[in-house]
C-alpha positions in Angstrom: 0.0 0.0 0.0 2.8 2.4 1.0 4.7 1.6 -2.1 1.8 2.4 -4.4 1.3 5.7 -2.6 5.0 6.5 -3.1 4.8 5.6 -6.8 1.8 7.8 -7.2 3.5 10.8 -5.6 6.6 10.2 -7.7 4.5 10.1 -10.9 2.8 13.4 -10.0 6.1 15.0 -9.2 7.5 13.9 -12.6 4.4 15.3 -14.4 4.8 18.6 -12.5 8.4 18.8 -13.5 7.6 18.1 -17.1 5.0 20.9 -17.1 7.5 23.4 -15.6 10.3 22.5 -18.0 10.6 25.3 -20.5 13.0 25.9 -23.4 16.4 27.4 -22.6 15.7 30.6 -24.4 12.6 31.4 -22.3 12.8 32.8 -18.7 11.5 30.3 -16.0 9.3 33.1 -14.6 6.1 33.3 -16.6 5.9 37.0 -16.0 8.9 37.6 -18.3 8.3 35.1 -21.0 7.8 36.4 -24.6 6.9 34.5 -27.7 6.8 35.6 -31.3 5.9 34.4 -34.7 6.7 35.9 -38.0 3.9 37.4 -40.1 3.7 36.7 -43.8 5.2 40.1 -44.5 7.9 39.4 -41.9 8.9 36.1 -43.6 9.2 37.9 -46.9 11.2 40.7 -45.4 13.6 38.2 -43.7 14.0 36.2 -46.9 14.8 39.4 -48.9 17.3 40.4 -46.2 19.1 37.1 -46.3 19.2 37.1 -50.0 20.6 40.6 -50.1 23.2 39.7 -47.6 24.2 36.6 -49.6 24.5 38.8 -52.7 26.5 41.4 -50.8 29.0 38.8 -49.7 29.4 37.4 -53.2 29.7 40.7 -55.0 31.4 42.8 -52.3 29.3 45.8 -53.3 29.3 48.5 -50.6 25.8 49.6 -51.5 24.4 46.1 -50.9 26.2 46.0 -47.6 24.7 49.3 -46.7 21.1 48.2 -47.6 21.7 44.8 -45.9 22.7 46.6 -42.6 19.8 48.9 -42.8 17.3 46.0 -43.2 18.9 44.2 -40.2 18.6 47.3 -38.1 14.9 47.4 -38.9 14.5 43.9 -37.6 16.4 44.7 -34.4 14.5 48.0 -33.9 11.2 46.1 -34.4 12.2 43.7 -31.6 13.2 46.5 -29.2 10.1 48.7 -29.8 7.7 45.7 -29.5 9.3 44.7 -26.2 8.8 48.2 -24.8 5.1 48.1 -26.0 4.4 45.0 -23.9 6.3 46.0 -20.8 4.6 47.1 -17.5 1.0 46.7 -18.6 -1.7 45.9 -16.1 -5.1 44.5 -17.2 -8.3 44.5 -15.3 -11.5 42.6 -16.3 -14.9 44.1 -15.5 -17.7 41.5 -15.7 -21.4 42.2 -16.1 -23.8 41.6 -13.3 -26.0 39.3 -15.5 -25.1 37.0 -18.3 -27.3 34.5 -20.1 -26.3 31.5 -22.1 -26.6 31.9 -25.9 -26.8 35.7 -25.7 -24.0 38.2 -26.3 -22.4 39.4 -23.0 -20.4 42.6 -22.9 -17.1 42.3 -21.0 -14.9 45.3 -20.5 -11.1 45.2 -20.4 -9.0 48.1 -18.9 -5.3 48.3 -19.7 -3.0 50.5 -17.5 0.4 51.6 -18.7 2.5 51.9 -15.6 5.6 53.1 -17.4 6.6 56.6 -16.6 7.9 57.8 -20.1 7.3 55.3 -22.9 4.0 55.0 -24.8 2.6 51.5 -25.7 1.3 51.4 -29.3 -0.9 48.9 -31.1 -1.6 46.5 -28.2 -4.2 43.7 -28.6 -5.6 41.9 -25.5 -7.4 38.5 -25.8 -9.4 37.4 -22.8 -8.7 33.7 -22.3 -11.4 31.5 -20.8 -11.3 27.7 -20.1 -13.1 25.5 -22.6 -14.2 28.5 -24.6 -12.9 30.0 -27.9 -10.8 33.1 -27.4 -11.1 34.6 -30.9 -12.3 38.1 -29.8 -9.7 40.7 -29.0 -9.7 44.3 -27.8 -7.4 46.7 -29.7 -5.7 49.7 -28.1 -4.0 52.1 -30.5 -2.1 54.2 -28.0 -1.8 54.0 -24.2 0.0 57.0 -22.7 2.4 56.6 -19.8 0.5 56.5 -16.5 -2.9 56.4 -18.2 -5.6 53.8 -18.6 -7.6 52.8 -21.7 -10.7 50.6 -21.7 -12.5 48.6 -24.4 -15.3 46.1 -24.5 -15.9 42.9 -26.5 -18.9 40.6 -26.8 -18.7 37.0 -25.8 -21.4 34.4 -26.4 -21.4 31.6 -23.8 -23.0 28.4 -25.1 -23.9 26.8 -21.7 -25.1 27.8 -18.3 -22.9 27.5 -15.3 -19.6 29.1 -14.2 -17.3 30.4 -16.9 -13.7 30.5 -15.6 -11.1 32.9 -17.0 -7.5 31.9 -16.9 -5.7 35.1 -17.9 -4.9 37.5 -20.8 -2.9 37.2 -24.0 -1.2 40.6 -24.8 0.2 40.9 -28.2 1.5 43.6 -30.6 2.8 43.9 -34.2 4.3 47.3 -33.6 6.1 49.0 -35.3 6.5 47.3 -38.7 4.3 44.2 -38.4 7.3 42.0 -39.3 6.3 39.6 -36.4 3.8 39.3 -33.7 5.1 39.2 -30.2 2.9 38.3 -27.2 3.0 37.5 -23.5 0.5 35.9 -21.2 -0.6 37.6 -18.0 -2.4 36.0 -15.0 -6.0 37.2 -14.5 -8.3 34.6 -13.1 -12.0 35.3 -12.7 -15.4 33.7 -12.7 -18.6 34.7 -14.4 -21.9 33.0 -13.5 -23.9 32.4 -16.7 -27.7 32.1 -16.2 -29.8 29.8 -18.4 -31.5 31.3 -21.3 -35.2 32.4 -21.0 -37.3 30.1 -23.0 -41.0 31.1 -23.2 -43.5 28.8 -21.6 -47.3 28.8 -21.9 -47.8 29.4 -18.2 -46.5 32.9 -18.4 -48.9 33.8 -21.1 -52.3 32.8 -19.6 -52.2 30.0 -17.1 -51.1 32.3 -14.3 -54.3 34.3 -14.6 -56.5 31.1 -14.4 -54.7 28.8 -12.0 -52.7 31.1 -9.6 -53.6 33.7 -7.1 -53.0 37.3 -8.0 -52.3 40.3 -5.9 -55.0 42.9 -6.0 -58.8 43.0 -5.9 -59.6 40.4 -8.6 -62.0 37.6 -8.0 -60.7 34.3 -6.6 -60.1 32.3 -3.4 -59.1 34.4 -0.4 -60.1 35.6 3.0 -61.5 39.1 2.3 -65.0 39.6 0.9 -65.0 41.6 -2.4 -68.7 41.8 -3.1 -72.1 40.0 -2.8 -73.9 38.5 -5.8 -76.7 36.1 -6.5 -76.1 32.4 -6.3 -75.0 30.6 -9.4 -74.9 26.9 -10.3 -71.6 25.5 -9.1 -71.0 28.0 -6.2 -69.9 26.4 -2.9 -72.4 26.3 -0.1 -69.9 27.7 2.4 -69.8 30.9 0.4 -73.5 31.7 1.0 -74.1 34.9 3.0 -77.0 33.6 5.1 -77.9 36.9 6.7 -78.3 38.7 3.3 -80.1 35.6 1.9 -82.7 35.7 4.7 -83.2 39.5 4.2 -84.0 39.4 0.5 -85.4 35.9 0.3 -83.0 34.4 -2.3 -79.5 32.9 -2.1 -76.7 35.3 -2.1 -73.0 34.4 -2.1 -69.8 36.2 -1.2 -67.2 37.0 -3.8 -63.7 36.8 -2.3 -60.6 38.7 -3.3 -57.6 36.8 -4.4 -54.8 36.4 -1.9 -51.9 38.9 -2.3 -49.1 36.4 -1.6 -49.6 33.2 -3.6 -46.9 30.6 -3.7 -45.8 29.1 -7.0 -43.6 25.9 -7.1 -41.7 24.8 -10.1 -40.8 21.1 -10.3 -37.7 19.9 -12.1 -36.4 16.4 -12.5 -32.6 16.4 -12.7 -31.9 12.7 -12.5 -30.1 11.5 -15.6 -31.3 8.1 -16.7 -28.9 5.3 -15.9 -27.7 2.6 -18.3 -29.1 4.4 -21.2 -27.7 4.7 -24.7 -25.7 7.8 -25.8 -28.5 9.0 -28.0 -31.0 8.7 -25.2 -28.7 10.5 -22.8 -28.1 13.3 -25.2 -31.8 13.7 -25.9 -32.5 13.7 -22.1 -29.8 16.4 -21.5 -31.2 18.6 -24.3 -34.8 18.3 -22.9 -33.5 19.0 -19.4 -31.7 22.1 -20.5 -34.9 23.3 -22.2 -36.8 22.8 -19.0 -34.3 24.7 -17.0 -34.7 27.6 -19.5 -38.5 27.4 -19.2 -38.2 27.4 -15.4 -36.0 30.6 -15.6 -38.6 32.3 -17.7 -41.6 31.2 -15.6 -39.8 32.3 -12.4 -39.1 35.8 -13.8 -42.7 36.3 -15.1 -44.3 34.9 -11.9 -42.3 37.2 -9.6 -43.2 40.2 -11.7 -46.9 39.3 -11.3 -46.7 39.1 -7.5 -46.1 35.4 -6.9 -43.8 34.0 -4.3 -41.7 31.5 -6.3 -39.5 28.5 -5.4 -37.9 25.7 -7.4 -37.8 22.1 -6.3 -35.5 19.4 -7.7 -33.9 16.2 -6.5 -32.1 16.6 -3.3 -32.4 20.4 -3.2 -34.8 23.3 -3.3 -34.2 27.0 -4.0 -34.9 29.9 -1.7 -38.6 31.1 -1.6 -38.6 34.6 -3.1 -41.5 36.9 -2.5 -43.4 38.6 -5.3 -41.7 41.5 -6.9 -38.2 40.4 -5.9 -35.3 40.3 -8.5 -35.1 36.7 -9.9 -31.3 36.5 -9.6 -31.4 34.1 -6.7 -33.5 31.6 -8.6 -31.5 32.1 -11.8 -28.3 31.3 -9.8 -29.9 28.2 -8.5 -30.8 27.1 -12.0 -27.4 28.0 -13.4 -25.7 25.7 -10.8 -28.3 22.9 -10.9 -26.5 19.6 -11.8 -28.0 17.3 -14.4 -27.3 14.2 -12.3 -28.6 14.1 -8.7 -29.8 11.4 -6.4 -32.8 11.4 -4.0 -36.4 12.4 -4.3 -37.8 15.7 -5.5 -38.5 18.0 -2.6 -42.2 18.4 -1.9 -43.9 21.7 -2.6 -45.3 24.0 0.1 -48.8 23.3 1.2 -51.4 25.1 -0.9 -48.8 26.2 -3.5 -49.6 26.3 -7.2 -47.4 23.9 -9.1 -45.8 24.2 -12.5 -44.6 20.6 -13.3 -41.8 20.6 -15.9 -40.9 17.0 -15.3 -43.3 15.5 -17.8 -41.8 17.6 -20.7 -38.7 15.5 -20.5 -40.4 12.2 -20.9 -42.6 13.6 -23.7 -39.6 14.9 -25.7 -37.7 11.6 -25.1 -40.6 9.6 -26.4 -40.9 11.8 -29.5 -37.2 11.5 -30.1 -37.3 7.7 -29.9 
């Protein structure tokens, strides 16, 4: 047992050493590492320079030596100026308060030039995120010494959950675009991505018919709104006996709807076991759609005065009162796992229920 543990530790140490091993021409400290690649124009320029140098050596012409030296000086000057453009830059990421999956999210990057005298020209910053493409960049033409420039870019996150940022890639082609030099800066961060809002039939009409609304509309409640004549189907306990005896015909009480009704959304987040890959993918897609429906229903119900909660397997969200911002429920949905054990938490007594569990089985049967 101890031998296997030692072997495991030795294996991890070897992997860490292999990861830290860097080429001899790069500094061991990541803060000072630079990388570069030649552009198409730079490759052509270097080729012409070498060809001119070869011709100058063969012919011995002073003019060719002069032009060859001038072109070499341009390459050296390009390396020096690009190095100064990347030095002493500090980058800050400013994340939005809300982000939804599948929708453009605006992220701001602020670059500070902490140098005292030198200006940084033509700087590009790529915000790097784990498991996400990093093809969008922010371009800064000129950053004066001791100043800060900010720019924004749009990122579309495909899935809900936590988006983790690893750092920044700062690059420049200044001054002659012969090669692109870049460095990587640390800048970890997290952005919670809410599920998209997928419209559901409940928010269009069912809330008016099944739930209790705040205000003075007709419905079940404790306060009497008005008296009216008895109609077929009215409950006997709603009869106002004193008024009935006074006028000689049945009169019932019309109640006001309660102001604080509870709405419970049910979600089944138990992935089917021992299922085929096609069935699992279909279930996952149907489950994500139900999560998006729950986000939409929660937002609309809160705006209509409902107190809303979400119940899933092994967990339930906080009960939000009507009129509250839905961010707490959206956060719960964003972090809701698709594989959980246990039973679905029961709804509160007397609460209106929006059952989104049956949509998964219906979509699975249609997919089969």
